C-alpha angles and dihedrals in degrees: 000000000000127000112203116223097168091116091051126087096269097041097218141132124229125204114222130190118235090260091045092053093049091048095046097043101037109006088248118110093188096051098103091043091055091044090054089053092057104271115154125238122226120222094251091053092048089051091052090052093047092048090050091056090042098251127133113272114242098209101083094049092045092050092049090052091046091051090051091049093049092048093048096047099034090228113154115244092238090065095072090034127266097221095048092050095040094230110169113237091244090064097045091091 
């Protein structure tokens, strides 16, 4: 696993082990091991990983699209599942 630092001041790349990546990105050395065994990743966790490797988080765009879908269809947020979708209680309507 490579973390690209070319846009940083030193302009270097560092090679991390699976445990090193999990620890550096999420504070969880066993994250990639569990992922490889079929664990699921929540949106917030995916965004932390993407931010760590300097990629755009997917959560904000997904939640905007979900909000638009719910408004268009009239479906209540609890139908798809508030916890799974990480919808704050103030937006659950």
